[in-house]
N, C-alpha and C positions, 0 to 999 in steps of 0.2 A: 287628731287621730292618736289613739292610745295603742301602744304596742306592748303586749304581754310577752315576757320572756319566759319560756318554759325551761326549767332546769333539766338537762338530760340526765338519765339515770347513771349513777357511778358504780353501782354494785350489781351483781347478778340478782340479789334479793330485791333490789329496786326494779329491775327489769321484770322479775317474776310478778311483782305486785301490779304491773301494768298489763299483764296478759289477760285476754278475755276469759271469762268464766268457762270452765270445762276444758281448758287447755291441759293436755297431759304433760306437765312439767314439774320438776322438783329442783330444789337447791340443796346441795350438800357442800358444807364448808365454803359457802359463798360461790359455788360454781353451778351454773345452770345446766340441767339435763332435760332433754325432751325426748319423747318416744312416740312411735306410731300407735295406732289403736291395737289392742290385744287380739290374739288369734282366737278363732272359735274354740279350740281345745283349751286355751287359757280360760276363756269365759265359762266354759262348761265346768271345769274343775273348780274355779273360783265360786261360781254360783252354787254348786253342790255343797261345797264346804260351808259357805256362808249360811245357806239354808239350814243345814244340820246344826251348826254351832249356834245360830240365832234361836232356833227352836229350843235347844237345850238350855241356853242362857236365860231365855224368857220364862220357860217353864219352871226353872229353879230360882228365878229372881236374883241372878248373880251380878247383873250389870247391863252393859250395852255392847252390841256388836255392830261394826260399821264396815261397809264395803266401798271400794274405790269407784269413782274418783272422789276423794275427800281430802282436803289439805290437813296435814298433821304438822303443827309447828312444834318442833322439838326445843327450839329456843326462839328468841325474839327477832333475830336479824341475820341468821346465816344457815339455818337448816329447816327446810320444810319438805316433807315427802308425802306420797300418796300410796300407802300400803294397800295391797289388794284386800286384806281382811285384818281387822284389829278388834281386840276385846279390851274393854275398860271395866274393871270390877266396880261394884257400887261404892266401895270405900276409897277408890282412887280419886285424888284431888284434881285430875285432869279437867281443864276448862272446856266446855262445849258452848260455842256461840256462833254468830252468823258467819264469821270468817272461816270457821272450821273447828279444829281441836287444838288445844295448846297444852303440852305436857307430855308425859310418857305413859303409853298404854301398858297393860300387863302382858299382852300376847300380840304378836304380829305374825302374819302369814303372807309370804310373797309367792305367787305362782309364776313360774319361769316361762319365758317365751324365748324363741331362738336367738333373738338379739340382746337379751338382758341377763343371761346366765351369770356372767362374771360380775355384772353390776349389782344384782341382787345377792349373789352368793358371797361376794367379797366386800364391795364398797358399802352396801347398805347393812350387811351383817356387822361390819366394824362400827358403823354409825350407831346402830341399835345397841351394841355392846357398850359403846362410849356413854350413851345416855341412860343406860340401865334398864332396858326393856327386859323383863324377867324371862320371857320365853320367845324364841324366834324359830320359825319354820320356813324352809323353801320346799315347794312342791313342783315336781316336773310332770306335767300332764302327758308328755310323750312317753317317758320311761315308766311312769307311775311310781316314781320313787319320791320319798319325803325325807328330808334331813332336818333334824331339830337341834336346838341349842338352848341350854338352860344357864342362866346367870348364876355364878357361884363366886363370891368374893370379888365381884367386879369383872369377871372374865367368863366368857362362854365356854361351857363344857359340852362337847358333842354328844348327842344321844344316838342310840342305835338307829341306823337307816331302816326305813320301813317301806313296804310296798302296798299301794292302793289305800293306805290309811296313815293317820298320824295320831299319836297319843299325846294329848296335851296334859302336862303336869299341873299347869295352872288351873285347868278346868277339871282335872282328874277324869277325863273321858276320852274315848277313841272315836275318831271321825273318819269316814271313808270319802274318797274322791274318785 
């Protein structure tokens, strides 16, 4: 009788790779984070923004727009996230394959839920800044406020808070939610 020894996972990233497809999980600095399903308000705002941005990007042949859940590997072994919406310009060298996306998109939008405000507004903002995401927005579907950040010399500069819409500098277009 042969016994196979299974090596237990030693890192959060190894645990992440063992999760079933569709699990809402992310790894930031090799720490695993899991979340419940989004609220209906989150999904409505996310869906509206995705639809408008996707139509604009497709009509102008600017690149590709993706919506969560989809794994974005910012590096090979310690940071994988599932942004609500992300845009990749056609000139961006980001890799698209069966496991998800690998690299840094041009624009990321996170739609806030009651339990993730600080996570998206602080932890993920810092992560996206570190990896050089050009533009980052948080959208609050309850207050209808959007906060944007543009990368300037490696650091985010806050944009004017807006209501019911956001103006993407990367896309040079305003979108409502």
